[in-house]
C-alpha positions in Angstrom: 11.4 -0.9 0.0 13.8 -3.9 0.5 14.2 -4.1 -3.3 17.6 -5.0 -4.6 19.0 -4.8 -8.1 19.9 -8.1 -9.8 23.6 -7.2 -9.3 23.1 -6.5 -5.6 21.2 -9.8 -5.1 23.9 -11.8 -6.7 26.4 -9.9 -4.6 24.6 -10.8 -1.4 24.3 -14.5 -2.3 28.0 -14.8 -3.0 29.3 -12.5 -0.3 31.4 -14.0 2.5 30.0 -13.2 6.0 30.9 -13.9 9.6 30.3 -17.5 10.8 26.6 -17.9 11.3 25.5 -18.0 15.0 23.5 -21.1 16.2 19.8 -20.5 16.3 16.7 -21.6 18.2 13.2 -21.7 16.6 10.8 -19.8 18.8 7.1 -18.7 18.9 5.4 -15.7 20.4 2.1 -13.8 20.1 1.0 -10.5 18.7 -2.6 -10.3 17.3 -1.3 -13.2 15.2 1.1 -16.1 16.0 4.7 -15.1 15.1 7.8 -17.1 14.6 11.5 -16.3 14.7 15.0 -17.6 15.1 16.7 -16.6 18.3 20.4 -16.1 17.9 22.5 -15.9 21.1 26.1 -14.7 21.4 28.7 -16.6 23.3 29.0 -14.9 26.6 28.4 -15.4 30.3 25.4 -13.6 31.8 22.5 -11.9 30.2 23.2 -10.0 27.0 21.7 -7.0 25.2 19.3 -8.1 22.5 17.3 -6.7 19.5 14.3 -7.5 17.4 14.9 -7.5 13.7 12.0 -5.6 11.9 12.0 -6.9 8.4 11.6 -4.8 5.2 8.8 -4.7 2.6 7.2 -7.7 1.0 7.6 -11.3 2.2 10.7 -11.7 4.4 11.7 -14.2 7.0 14.8 -15.7 8.7 16.0 -17.1 5.4 16.5 -13.6 4.0 20.3 -13.5 3.3 20.6 -9.8 4.0 18.7 -9.9 7.3 20.7 -12.9 8.4 24.0 -11.2 7.6 22.9 -8.2 9.8 21.7 -10.5 12.6 25.1 -12.3 12.5 26.9 -8.9 12.5 25.2 -8.0 15.8 25.5 -11.4 17.4 29.3 -11.3 16.7 29.3 -8.1 18.8 27.6 -9.6 21.8 24.0 -8.7 21.0 21.3 -11.4 20.9 19.0 -11.1 17.9 15.4 -12.2 17.3 15.5 -12.8 13.6 11.9 -12.6 12.7 9.6 -14.2 10.2 7.5 -11.2 9.2 3.8 -11.7 9.6 2.5 -13.8 6.7 6.1 -15.0 5.9 7.9 -18.1 6.9 6.2 -19.7 9.9 4.4 -16.6 11.1 0.6 -16.1 10.8 -1.2 -13.1 9.4 -0.9 -11.4 6.0 1.7 -8.7 5.3 -0.1 -7.7 2.2 -2.8 -6.0 4.2 -0.8 -5.1 7.3 -0.1 -1.4 7.9 2.8 0.0 9.9 0.6 0.0 13.1 0.3 -3.8 12.9 4.0 -4.3 12.2 4.9 -2.0 15.1 2.8 -4.2 17.4 4.6 -7.2 16.1 7.9 -5.5 16.9 6.7 -4.8 20.4 5.6 -8.5 20.8 9.2 -9.4 19.9 10.4 -7.2 22.7 8.1 -8.9 25.2 9.3 -12.3 24.1 12.9 -11.3 24.6 12.1 -10.1 28.1 11.0 -13.6 28.9 14.4 -15.1 28.2 16.9 -15.5 31.0 19.8 -15.1 28.5 18.7 -11.5 27.8 19.2 -8.4 29.8 15.6 -7.0 29.9 16.9 -3.5 30.4 18.9 -3.5 27.1 16.4 -4.7 24.4 16.3 -2.7 21.2 15.0 -2.7 17.6 16.8 -3.1 14.3 14.7 -1.9 11.3 15.8 -3.0 7.9 14.8 -0.9 4.9 11.0 -0.4 5.3 11.5 -1.6 8.8 13.2 1.8 9.4 9.8 3.4 9.2 8.4 1.1 11.8 11.1 1.1 14.5 10.6 4.8 15.6 6.8 4.1 15.9 7.4 1.1 18.1 10.1 2.9 20.2 7.8 5.9 20.9 5.0 3.6 22.0 7.3 1.5 24.1 9.7 3.6 26.3 11.1 0.3 27.6 12.9 -0.2 24.3 16.5 0.6 25.0 17.9 1.5 21.6 16.9 1.9 18.0 18.8 1.0 14.8 17.7 1.9 11.3 19.6 0.3 8.4 18.8 1.5 4.9 15.5 2.9 5.9 14.3 6.2 4.4 13.3 8.9 6.9 11.2 10.8 4.4 7.5 10.1 3.8 6.2 7.0 2.1 5.1 9.1 -0.9 8.4 10.8 -1.3 10.3 7.6 -1.2 7.9 5.9 -3.6 8.6 8.5 -6.3 12.4 8.1 -6.0 12.1 4.4 -6.2 9.7 4.4 -9.2 12.0 6.8 -11.0 15.0 4.6 -10.4 13.2 1.4 -11.2 12.1 2.9 -14.6 15.6 4.1 -15.3 17.1 0.7 -14.4 14.5 -0.9 -16.8 16.1 1.1 -19.6 13.1 3.4 -20.2 13.5 6.6 -22.1 12.9 10.0 -20.4 9.3 9.8 -21.7 8.9 6.3 -20.3 10.2 7.4 -16.9 7.8 10.3 -16.9 4.9 8.0 -17.8 5.7 5.8 -14.8 5.9 8.9 -12.5 2.5 10.1 -13.8 1.1 6.6 -13.2 2.4 6.7 -9.6 0.7 10.1 -9.1 -2.5 8.6 -10.4 -2.3 5.7 -8.0 -1.8 8.2 -5.2 -4.9 10.2 -6.2 -6.9 7.0 -6.3 -5.7 6.0 -2.8 -7.0 9.4 -1.6 -10.4 8.9 -3.2 -9.7 9.9 -6.7 -11.0 8.4 -10.0 -10.4 4.7 -10.6 -11.1 5.2 -14.3 -8.3 7.8 -14.7 -5.8 5.5 -13.0 -7.0 2.4 -15.0 -6.7 4.3 -18.3 -3.2 5.5 -17.5 -2.1 2.0 -16.5 -3.6 0.5 -19.6 -1.8 3.0 -21.8 1.5 2.3 -20.0 1.0 -1.5 -20.5 0.9 -1.0 -24.3 4.4 0.4 -24.6 8.0 0.2 -23.4 6.9 1.0 -19.9 5.0 -2.3 -19.6 7.6 -4.2 -17.4 7.3 -1.5 -14.8 3.6 -0.7 -15.2 2.8 -4.3 -14.7 3.9 -4.0 -11.0 1.0 -1.6 -10.4 -2.3 -3.1 -9.1 -4.6 -4.0 -12.0 -8.0 -4.1 -10.2 -9.9 -2.4 -7.4 -9.8 -5.7 -5.4 -6.0 -5.9 -5.4 -4.7 -6.4 -1.8 -2.1 -3.7 -2.4 -4.7 -1.0 -2.1 -5.5 -2.0 1.4 -1.8 -1.7 2.4 -1.3 1.6 0.5 -4.3 3.2 2.0 -2.9 2.4 5.5 0.6 3.7 4.8 0.4 6.1 1.9 0.2 9.2 4.1 2.9 8.0 6.5 5.6 10.4 7.5 8.1 9.2 10.1 9.4 12.7 11.0 7.0 13.1 14.0 8.0 9.8 15.4 11.8 10.4 15.0 11.2 13.7 16.8 9.8 11.9 19.8 12.4 9.0 20.0 14.3 9.5 23.2 16.3 6.3 23.0 19.8 6.2 21.5 19.6 5.9 17.7 21.9 4.6 15.0 21.0 5.2 11.3 23.2 3.6 8.6 22.6 4.4 4.9 24.6 3.6 1.8 25.7 6.5 -0.4 24.7 4.7 -3.6 21.2 3.9 -2.4 20.2 7.3 -3.8 20.3 5.4 -7.2 18.0 2.7 -5.9 15.7 2.9 -2.9 16.4 5.7 -0.5 16.6 9.5 -0.9 19.8 9.5 1.1 20.6 13.1 1.2 17.1 14.3 2.0 16.7 11.5 4.6 19.9 12.7 6.4 18.7 16.3 6.3 15.2 15.4 7.5 16.2 13.3 10.5 19.1 15.6 11.6 16.6 18.5 11.5 14.2 16.5 13.6 16.8 15.6 16.2 18.3 19.2 16.2 14.8 20.7 16.9 14.5 18.6 20.1 18.2 18.9 21.1 18.8 15.2 20.8 22.4 14.2 21.2 22.4 10.4 21.6 22.5 9.4 18.0 24.7 8.8 15.0 23.8 9.0 11.3 26.3 7.4 8.9 26.4 7.5 5.1 28.7 4.8 3.9 30.7 5.8 0.8 30.4 3.4 -2.1 27.7 1.3 -0.4 24.2 0.7 -1.7 21.0 -0.5 -0.1 22.7 -3.7 1.3 25.4 -1.5 2.9 28.1 -3.7 1.3 31.2 -2.4 -0.4 33.1 -3.7 -3.5 35.0 -6.2 -1.2 31.8 -8.0 -0.4 31.8 -6.8 3.2 29.9 -4.3 5.2 31.3 -0.8 4.6 34.2 -0.2 7.0 33.0 3.3 8.0 29.6 1.8 8.9 31.2 -0.9 11.1 33.6 1.6 12.7 30.8 3.9 13.7 28.4 1.1 14.7 31.1 -0.4 17.0 31.6 2.9 18.7 27.9 3.5 19.1 27.3 0.0 20.5 30.1 0.5 23.0 28.7 3.8 24.2 24.9 3.1 24.3 24.3 -0.7 24.2 27.1 -2.7 25.7 28.0 -0.4 28.6 
């Protein structure tokens, strides 16, 4: 995930945001050396804080979307550890072969670092998952009961496989493929899934080669072209991931923000809402809010180049109730 359309990327780059908070370059340790920018709010006394868990691919503190979200929280009195994802920016390791387990450990390492800071209230440290990071934060929160709150922004709550088919379908449509071309990409995605689970390489390779010869080539080119491609390592680690069990076990306060129009891009919004609310309902969970922002896409921005007002209204109320009290 963490994939934006060209229009959305341009929108983010030109959008006006709140004044950026000053930052401090910091280092801390997981199984690899990690780096981040620490952003502190203007306040007296220790503040609540959160670790940003970045989305898919390479992403670091220079990511415009991640920075805008960090500034959003800092402006509301929450310190933020704006991370360089492993293998990105100044962090060690390699995100290309890191599964969600490794990334959840990195998030926990960020919590430990924040606990070492006198400016931070160690009892009020949470996690903010962005896009793919929304799969990781419930894992980290279940494993670390000292995490005080969990935020998931634009992260699907369906399985990795389910989300991948929606994204592939939307990617193919956005590339202008015909109905047959879209179906060809979907079948190629299925073949990739079968290969991950121990199926035939030859069947997958033949299907990819056929797709590369026609109109589907721009999309098919994004699929791995050899058995040695690093993407297979990552996909074998996460391909069967389903976050439902983790969400069912999260006891901390939860805020989930989704954009209504993300259904056309990255996230099965309707099914994600249904799935997580069912998980929470089954356990009797009450300390959460799930918001779908009208007119907003994956970036959670509206046509005025600002975070959707409904999202901000509900986030402010949630922060007041569960984080800043």
